[in-house]
N, C-alpha and C positions, 0 to 999 in steps of 0.2 A: 504494500499499500503506500501511495506516495501523497504528499501534501496536495499535489493538484488533483489527484483522483478524489480525494475527500471533499476538496472544493467544488470538483464537477458534481459530486453526489449532492452537496448541499445546495448548488444552484438547481440542479433538477428538481428536487424536493420543494424549493421555494417557489418555482415556477408552477408546479402542480398546486400548491397552495393558494397562489394568485387566482386560479381559475376554479377553486373549489367553493361550492355553495353551502355545504355542510360545515358549521362553524367548528364543531368538535374534531372533524377530520383536519380541518384547515390548521387547528392548534397543534394536532399532533404531528402534521408535517413539518410545521415550523420548529417544534421541539426536536424533531429528528435532524432537521437541518442545522440547528444549534448544536447538536451532537457532532454532526460531521465536521462543523467549523472548529470545535474545540480539538477533534482529533487532528485536524489539519494544523493548528497552532502547536499541539505536541510533537507532531513529526517535523515541522520547521525548527522547533527548539532543539530536538535530538539533532538535526543535520548541522545547526550551528556550533553544537558541542564538539 
């Protein structure tokens, strides 16, 4: 897994959330995207070390 791939996953989830009409699902997609962004951040930190 790379940081770029994690960011791509977050982007895909956020795009899906934008078109979602079910509020609960929209919020869940947003939460998953935030998780992927946190993973990307950890991967980038690991690359810097």
